[in-house]
C-alpha positions in Angstrom: -43.9 -23.4 39.3 -41.8 -25.8 37.3 -43.5 -24.7 34.1 -42.7 -21.0 34.8 -39.0 -21.9 35.3 -39.0 -23.9 32.0 -40.6 -21.0 30.1 -38.2 -18.5 31.6 -35.2 -20.6 30.8 -36.4 -21.1 27.2 -37.0 -17.4 26.8 -33.5 -16.5 28.0 -32.1 -19.1 25.7 -33.9 -17.6 22.7 -32.7 -14.1 23.6 -29.2 -15.3 24.0 -29.3 -17.1 20.7 -30.5 -13.8 19.0 -27.8 -11.8 20.7 -25.2 -14.4 19.8 -26.2 -14.3 16.1 -25.9 -10.5 16.1 -22.5 -10.6 17.8 -21.3 -13.3 15.4 -22.4 -11.3 12.4 -20.8 -8.1 13.6 -17.5 -9.9 14.4 -17.5 -11.6 11.0 -18.1 -8.3 9.2 -15.4 -6.5 11.1 -12.8 -9.3 10.6 -13.4 -9.2 6.8 -12.8 -5.4 6.8 -9.5 -6.0 8.8 -8.5 -8.7 6.4 -9.0 -6.3 3.5 -6.2 -4.0 4.9 -3.5 -6.1 3.4 -1.1 -3.1 3.4 -1.4 -2.8 7.2 1.5 -4.0 9.3 1.1 -7.2 11.3 1.1 -5.0 14.4 -1.7 -2.8 13.1 -3.9 -5.9 12.1 -3.2 -7.5 15.5 -4.3 -4.4 17.3 -7.5 -4.1 15.2 -8.3 -7.8 15.9 -7.8 -7.3 19.6 -10.4 -4.5 19.5 -12.7 -6.7 17.4 -12.4 -9.5 19.9 -13.0 -7.2 22.8 -16.1 -5.8 21.1 -17.3 -9.4 20.5 -16.7 -10.4 24.1 -18.6 -7.4 25.4 -21.5 -8.1 23.0 -21.7 -11.8 24.0 -21.8 -10.6 27.7 -24.7 -8.3 26.9 -22.7 -5.1 27.6 -23.8 -3.2 24.5 -22.4 0.1 25.6 -18.8 -1.3 25.9 -19.3 -3.3 22.7 -20.3 -0.1 20.9 -17.3 1.8 22.4 -14.9 -0.9 21.2 -16.5 -0.9 17.8 -16.2 2.9 17.5 -12.5 2.7 18.5 -11.9 0.0 15.9 -13.7 2.0 13.2 -11.6 5.1 14.0 -8.4 3.0 13.8 -9.5 1.6 10.4 -10.0 5.1 9.1 -6.4 6.2 10.0 -4.1 6.3 7.0 -2.1 3.1 6.9 1.4 3.4 8.2 0.4 6.3 10.6 -0.5 6.2 14.2 
């Protein structure tokens, strides 16, 4: 019984570690793209970072549907011409 609990705990830890790495990589990639928009206003960059952080939080919580939705919203915002809303 104790062995099963230990194995289950280890398995969950490994899965969480894999998800964490993917979430970290996605956030790192997105933040680099946002940083590349040097002509964007502070307000625009802050808005994009909030979406990136929301996507990261959802990803870390295992909510891939919401993480994907936030990611899509962010990509749409990045595609907008700078200076236009």
